[in-house]
N, C-alpha and C positions, 0 to 999 in steps of 0.2 A: 329814416327806412321808405322805403319808396313808397307805400300805401300813402303817408302823407302828402304824397304830390299826384300822385295819380290813382286810378283804380285795377284792381285785379281781379281776372276770368278765368275762371279754371273750365275747361269746358271738355268732359266726357267724351273719348273718342271711341269708347263703343258701352255699351248698355253692359250695367255689373249685374243683372238677374240673366241676362242671355247674351252676353259675349261673342260676338263674331270675330272678334283678332285674336281669341284663343283666352280661355278659362283663366290659365296663371297670371293672366294681365287685371285681374279683378279678384283676386280670389276671396276675399269676403262677402261676394255676391250681394254687396250693400254700399250705395252711393252716399251713404250717411257716412261711412268710412272717410271717402274721398273729401266728402265736406268739412269732416273735422280738420284733415289735415291742411287743408287748404286755410281753412278760417284759424287753427292752432298758429302753423306754421309762416302765414304770408299776409293775414289780416285778410283775406278775398271774402268780399260779401255777394259776390254773383257767382251764379255757378249754373252750366248748362247741364240737365239730365236727360236722358231718352224717354220718349213715352213709356216703353215697357217696365222702366223702372218705377215712373210715377203712376203706373196703373197697378203697383204690384202690393196689393194690400197688405201682406207683410210686413212693408216697409213703412208703412202708413205714419204710425207712432214717431218711428226715427224723424220723419221727413219734419211731421208736424215739430216735435221738439227743437229741427234746425231751424226749421220756418221762423218759429220764436224766436229763436235767437237773432237771425239776420234781420229782422224786422223792427227788432226793437234797438239794432245797432242804427238806424236812419234817425 
């Protein structure tokens, strides 16, 4: 598997909560959806997100959950 040899990074190309490339690109409105996809399907450990998503308090519980998962992988 690729993740055994290198790091896989996922970069959001738009905000999940305030998408500027079209709402249809991130229909869940929650970056945790992308983190789960990358982690589950590609074993990705690094994610780049937009500040507007991180500042959105309604997402904090999901983001904390994924933070715990990812930090425990180290």
